[in-house]
N, C-alpha and C positions, 0 to 999 in steps of 0.2 A: 742154431740151438736157441730155444726159448728159455728165458730166465725171469725171475720175479723178485721184486724188491718192495719192502714195506717201509714207510717212514711216517713220522708224526707231522702232518701238515699243520697242526695247530700250535706247534712250538714257535716261540718268538722269532727265531732265525728263519723259519720257513715262511714267514709273512712278508719278508723283504721282496721287492719286485724282481731283484736279480737272483733270487734263490734258485739253485739248481740241485735237485736231489741226486744227481749223478756226478757231482763235481768232486766227491771224495773228501770234502772239507772235514768231516768228522775225524778222519785219521790224522789230521794235523794236530788235533786237540787231545785225542785219546788213543791209547794202544788198543788193539783188538786181538782176537785169537790168532790172526794171520798177519798182523802188522805191528811194528813198533811205532810209538807216537812220533808225529812229524812226517808221516807218509800218507799221501792221498790214496784212498782205496775205497771201492764200492763193494759191499757184500750183497750177493743175490743168491737165489736158490732155484733149483730146477722145477719146483712146483709152488703154487701160491700157498698151499697149506704149510709147506716147510718154511717158506719165508715168514709166515705168521708165527710159527713155533720159534724160529730163530729170533724174532723180535721179542717174543714173550719171555725169553731167558733174561732179558734186560729190564723188564718191568713186570709188575704184578698184573694179573688179569683185570683187576679193577682199574688200575692206572692205564691199561692199554687203550681204552677209549676208542675214539674214531681215528683210523689210520688211512693212509693213501697206499694203494697197491698199484705198482707199475709193472707192466709187462714189457720185457725187453727182448729183442731179437738180435742175437749175436752171431755173426758169420762164423761158420765152422772152421774156416781157414785162419781164424785169429785166436784159436783156443789151444792152449798147452795143457795136455793131460799129465797129471802127476800121478804115477802109479803107486800102489801100496808099497812095492819094493823100493822105489826111489825115496819115498818119504821115510820108510823104515831105515834105509841106509843113512839118511840125513840124521835121524834120531840117534843111530849108533855112533855116527861121527861126532855128535855133540853130547855124548852121554854124561858129561860133567855138569850139564845144565838141566833144568826142569823141562818137561815136555812142552809146557806152555811157552816158555821162552824159545825153545827150538822151533816151534811152529811160527812164532813171531819173526825169528831170524830168517827162516825159510821164505816166508811170504814177503818180507822186506827185501831180501836179496832178489827175489823175482821182480819186485817193483823197480828196484834200482837198476837192474840189468835190462829192464824193458824188453823181456824176451817175447812177450805176446800181449794181446789186449786182455785176454781172459785166461785164468788158470782154473782148471777143474780139478779139485782135489779128490782124494780117494775116500774121504769119510762118507760112509753110507748110513742113512737112517731109513729103514724100511725101503731099501733099494733106490733111494733118491740121493742126488749128489749136491753138495754145496759148491758155490762158485765164487771166485773173486774177479774183480775187474779193475784194471788200471784206468782211472778216469782221464789220464793225460794222453792216452792213445785212443784214437777214434777209428772205428770201423764203420763200414756202411751199415745202414739199418739200425744203428744204436741210438 
């Protein structure tokens, strides 16, 4: 499976010689849609355009500036597909919490359990899928 990731290569942290845009470091410092703070995670998308859109939700178009686009090849046998039914059941099981925190708990549990290198979730935008990657698990061609 091909995936795409956009990152700001002009940020101070990206200028260090040992910077790795696939190390998931950002998840250690901030919570995301699919992770609680303190968990390494790499967000990627099934198309370059979706990766750009996902980056734009965090910055204004003016602040977007120049970004780096990475193309990743993820082996199909390292992907866990999370169906709409599975995720809906998870939301029903955690109905006392907000949907955002349920998605964070769901993704964090996936990371902690180390069930796969990549989780492909059910959220579709114009038929395209978002993907998550556990940076601590290595697959060939990553």
